C-alpha positions as CSV (number, residue, x, y, z in Angstrom):
1,M,-10.7,-9.9,-23.9
2,T,-14.1,-11.0,-23.4
3,Q,-15.5,-8.9,-20.9
4,M,-16.9,-10.2,-18.0
5,P,-20.1,-9.0,-15.5
6,H,-19.1,-7.1,-12.6
7,V,-20.9,-9.0,-9.6
8,Q,-19.9,-6.5,-6.9
9,P,-18.8,-2.7,-7.6
10,V,-15.5,-2.3,-9.5
11,A,-14.1,0.1,-6.7
12,R,-15.0,-3.2,-4.2
13,R,-13.1,-5.5,-6.3
14,L,-10.0,-3.5,-6.9
15,F,-9.9,-3.3,-3.3
16,D,-10.2,-6.8,-2.6
17,L,-7.4,-7.1,-5.1
18,T,-4.9,-4.4,-3.9
19,E,-5.5,-4.6,-0.3
20,P,-3.0,-7.7,0.1
21,I,-0.2,-5.7,-1.9
22,T,-0.7,-2.6,0.6
23,L,-0.5,-4.8,3.6
24,V,2.9,-6.0,3.3
25,N,2.9,-2.2,4.8
26,F,2.1,-3.7,7.9
27,F,3.0,-7.3,8.4
28,A,5.6,-8.3,6.3
29,E,9.5,-8.0,8.1
30,E,11.6,-5.8,5.2
31,P,9.2,-2.4,5.9
32,H,9.9,-2.6,9.6
33,E,13.7,-3.2,8.7
34,A,14.4,-0.6,6.8
35,M,12.4,1.9,9.0
36,A,14.8,0.5,12.3
37,A,17.7,1.3,9.7
38,L,16.8,4.9,9.7
39,G,16.8,4.3,13.8
40,F,13.5,4.0,14.5
41,N,13.3,1.2,17.3
42,N,9.4,0.3,17.7
43,Y,6.7,-0.1,15.0
44,W,4.6,2.7,15.8
45,D,7.2,5.4,15.5
46,G,7.9,3.5,11.8
47,Y,3.9,3.5,11.0
48,F,3.4,7.0,11.7
49,A,7.0,8.2,9.8
50,G,6.7,5.7,7.0
51,R,2.5,6.6,6.0
52,A,2.7,10.7,7.0
53,A,5.6,11.2,5.0
54,P,4.2,12.4,2.1
55,L,2.3,15.1,4.2
56,G,5.7,16.6,5.0
57,R,6.5,18.2,8.6
58,V,2.8,18.8,9.6
59,S,1.8,19.1,13.2
60,A,0.3,16.2,14.9
61,E,-2.9,17.9,14.5
62,V,-2.8,17.5,10.6
63,V,-1.7,13.8,10.7
64,H,-5.1,13.0,13.6
65,A,-7.2,14.8,11.2
66,A,-6.1,13.0,8.0
67,F,-5.7,9.7,9.3
68,Y,-9.0,10.3,11.6
69,S,-9.1,6.9,13.2
70,F,-6.7,6.9,16.1
71,A,-7.8,8.2,19.8
72,E,-6.7,11.7,21.0
73,G,-3.3,11.9,21.8
74,E,-1.6,8.6,19.9
75,V,-0.7,10.6,16.9
76,A,1.4,13.2,19.4
77,R,3.3,10.6,20.9
78,H,5.1,10.4,17.1
79,I,4.6,13.3,15.5
80,P,6.6,15.7,15.2
81,Q,9.1,13.4,17.2
82,V,10.1,11.2,14.2
83,W,11.7,14.3,12.2
84,D,14.1,14.6,14.5
85,T,15.3,10.8,13.7
86,T,14.9,11.0,9.5
87,T,13.4,13.2,7.0
88,P,9.9,12.3,5.5
89,E,11.7,11.9,2.3
90,A,13.8,9.0,3.6
91,A,11.0,7.9,5.4
92,H,9.0,7.3,2.2
93,A,12.2,5.8,0.1
94,A,12.7,3.2,3.2
95,R,9.1,2.4,2.9
96,E,9.1,2.2,-0.3
97,K,12.2,-0.1,-0.8
98,G,10.9,-2.4,2.5
99,C,7.5,-3.1,0.5
100,V,8.9,-3.7,-2.5
101,A,11.3,-6.3,-1.7
102,A,8.6,-8.0,0.6
103,L,6.3,-8.5,-2.5
104,R,9.6,-9.6,-4.6
105,R,10.1,-12.4,-1.6
106,I,6.6,-13.7,-1.8
107,L,5.6,-12.9,-5.4
108,G,8.4,-15.0,-6.6
109,D,8.0,-16.2,-10.3
110,L,5.3,-14.0,-10.1
111,V,7.6,-10.5,-10.5
112,D,9.0,-11.2,-13.7
113,G,6.4,-12.4,-15.7
114,P,4.9,-9.7,-18.5
115,G,1.6,-9.6,-16.3
116,L,2.8,-8.0,-13.1
117,S,4.4,-5.5,-15.4
118,R,1.0,-4.7,-17.1
119,A,-1.1,-4.9,-14.1
120,A,1.3,-2.2,-12.4
121,D,0.6,0.1,-15.3
122,L,-2.9,0.0,-15.3
123,L,-2.8,0.5,-11.7
124,A,-1.0,3.3,-12.0
125,R,-2.9,5.0,-14.5
126,A,-6.0,4.6,-12.3
127,A,-4.1,6.0,-9.5
128,T,-3.3,9.1,-11.1
129,S,-6.9,9.7,-12.6
130,A,-8.6,10.8,-10.3
131,P,-9.9,14.3,-8.6
132,T,-7.5,15.4,-5.6
133,E,-10.3,17.7,-4.1
134,G,-11.1,17.0,-0.5
135,R,-8.8,14.3,-0.4
136,V,-5.8,14.8,1.6
137,M,-3.9,11.9,1.8
138,Y,-4.5,11.2,-2.0
139,A,-3.2,14.0,-2.9
140,A,-0.1,13.6,-1.0
141,L,0.9,10.7,-2.9
142,R,-0.3,12.0,-6.3
143,V,2.5,14.5,-6.1
144,L,5.4,11.9,-5.3
145,P,7.0,10.5,-8.9
146,M,5.6,7.4,-10.2
147,P,8.2,4.6,-9.8
148,Q,9.1,3.2,-13.5
149,E,10.5,-0.3,-11.9
150,P,7.1,-2.5,-12.0
151,V,7.1,-3.9,-8.7
152,A,7.7,-0.5,-6.7
153,R,4.9,0.6,-9.7
154,L,2.4,-1.5,-8.1
155,W,2.9,-0.8,-4.6
156,H,2.8,3.1,-5.1
157,A,0.1,2.5,-7.1
158,A,-1.8,0.0,-4.9
159,N,-1.1,2.3,-1.9
160,T,-2.1,5.4,-3.7
161,L,-5.3,4.3,-4.3
162,R,-5.6,2.8,-0.7
163,E,-5.4,6.4,0.5
164,H,-7.8,7.1,-1.7
165,R,-10.3,5.3,-0.8
166,G,-9.3,5.9,2.8
167,D,-10.6,9.7,2.4
168,G,-14.0,8.7,1.1
169,H,-13.9,6.2,4.1
170,V,-13.8,9.4,6.5
171,V,-15.7,11.0,4.4
172,A,-18.5,8.2,4.8
173,L,-18.0,8.3,8.8
174,M,-18.6,11.7,9.0
175,S,-21.8,11.2,7.0
176,E,-22.9,8.9,10.0
177,Q,-21.6,10.5,12.7
178,I,-19.3,8.1,13.5
179,G,-15.6,8.9,15.1
180,G,-12.6,7.0,14.7
181,T,-12.6,4.8,17.8
182,E,-16.3,4.3,17.1
183,A,-15.6,3.3,13.7
184,H,-13.4,1.0,15.3
185,V,-15.8,-0.7,17.0
186,L,-18.4,-1.5,14.1
187,S,-15.6,-3.0,12.2
188,A,-14.3,-5.2,14.9
189,L,-17.8,-6.8,15.4
190,D,-18.5,-6.5,11.5
191,M,-15.3,-9.0,11.6
192,G,-16.1,-11.4,14.3
193,I,-14.4,-10.1,17.1
194,Y,-16.3,-9.7,20.4
195,P,-16.3,-8.2,22.2
196,A,-15.3,-5.3,20.4
197,E,-13.1,-3.8,23.2
198,S,-10.9,-6.8,22.4
199,F,-9.7,-5.5,19.1
200,G,-6.3,-4.7,18.7
201,R,-6.8,-1.2,16.9
202,I,-8.5,-0.3,20.6
203,H,-8.0,-2.9,23.6
204,H,-5.3,-0.8,25.2
205,L,-7.4,2.3,25.1
206,P,-8.0,3.3,28.6
207,R,-11.3,1.6,29.8
208,A,-13.3,4.3,30.9
209,R,-12.6,6.0,27.1
210,L,-13.8,2.0,25.7
211,A,-16.9,2.2,27.9
212,E,-17.7,5.9,26.7
213,V,-17.8,5.1,23.0
214,M,-19.6,1.6,24.0
215,N,-22.7,3.4,25.8
216,G,-22.6,6.6,23.4
217,L,-23.0,3.7,20.3
218,R,-26.0,1.8,22.7
219,A,-27.4,5.4,23.5
220,R,-27.9,5.7,19.9
221,G,-29.5,2.2,19.4
222,L,-26.5,1.1,17.1
223,L,-25.2,-1.7,19.8
224,D,-27.5,-3.9,22.1
225,D,-26.8,-4.3,25.7
226,A,-24.4,-7.3,25.1
227,G,-22.7,-4.8,22.7
228,H,-23.5,-6.7,19.5
229,L,-24.7,-4.8,16.6
230,T,-28.6,-4.0,16.3
231,D,-30.4,-4.0,12.9
232,A,-30.1,0.1,12.9
233,G,-26.1,-0.8,13.7
234,R,-25.9,-3.2,10.7
235,A,-27.3,-0.8,9.1
236,T,-24.8,2.2,9.4
237,K,-22.1,0.2,8.9
238,D,-23.3,-1.1,5.8
239,R,-24.5,2.5,4.4
240,I,-20.8,3.5,5.4
241,E,-19.1,0.8,3.5
242,S,-21.4,1.0,0.4
243,L,-21.0,5.4,0.3
244,T,-17.1,4.4,0.3
245,D,-17.5,2.2,-2.4
246,A,-18.8,4.9,-4.5
247,L,-16.8,7.3,-3.4
248,A,-13.8,5.2,-4.7
249,E,-14.9,4.2,-8.1
250,A,-13.4,7.2,-9.8
251,P,-9.8,6.2,-10.6
252,Y,-11.4,3.3,-12.5
253,G,-13.0,5.8,-14.8
254,G,-9.8,6.7,-16.0
255,L,-9.6,2.9,-17.4
256,E,-11.8,1.2,-20.3
257,P,-14.1,-1.4,-19.3
258,L,-12.1,-3.9,-20.9
259,E,-9.0,-2.9,-19.5
260,V,-10.5,-3.0,-16.1
261,D,-11.2,-6.6,-16.6
262,Q,-8.1,-7.3,-17.5
263,L,-6.7,-5.3,-14.7
264,I,-8.7,-7.6,-12.3
265,A,-7.6,-11.0,-14.1
266,L,-4.1,-9.8,-13.8
267,L,-4.1,-8.9,-9.8
268,E,-5.9,-12.1,-9.1
269,P,-2.9,-14.2,-8.9
270,V,-0.8,-11.7,-7.3
271,A,-3.7,-11.1,-4.8
272,T,-4.0,-15.3,-4.1
273,R,-0.1,-15.7,-3.3
274,L,-0.2,-12.3,-1.0
275,R,-3.3,-14.2,1.1
276,A,-2.0,-17.1,1.2
277,T,1.3,-15.7,3.1
278,G,-0.8,-13.1,5.3
279,S,1.0,-10.6,3.2
280,R,4.2,-11.7,5.4
């Protein structure tokens, strides 16, 4: 295979290709149904049980610290109460089962081809090759068994890499002194969502809290009076994304350059199919 030049950081290219795989966690019906079968009657109980499961029965404070982006008190509405309904082991298994079922439905004929199996193997190698120091969520997933079935293997590897990147993203946010709610404001504006307070991840927060966050960003010169990003705000967001990409490179160092090229080529039809459905 001829090596192709990478026009963007490898970690950014692979994030673009693997994120649609992991988004079935949140958008497809099968994972929601799998969590409901455990006894969860609302989305957020299932979300926190499924995502926090690899950490085990830790306190809300630990999950809040690891997830970083939730407002004060949001995690505590679900952790540790979800463990009165099920166990972390059962929650993770249900999440995996639902996501695999969703991927099989959406990907259809791509599932049984040799390309998906090879992509899953390469992605699994990448997902298990990076150091775990300083990466709580990544380390929690790394100690779980890597599934052997190709679709489950693909999902678990992609999910592990997503949390590896997320751990690094937290470092990048902290390096710029951007808190979790502030991060959502910057992301919303970067995506063209205006006003930022309407963004789905924060619109439900008390108006006084949102006003405090927006005023704080204005005082730092990151937002203008109208609530748009200033040049300084854009530069801050760009530095965060650049550092996130740099910190996410390590897993792909476990692959040869030609293997990275092959992985990209194999994941492109998978990502294309998933994007066409919105990972639903």
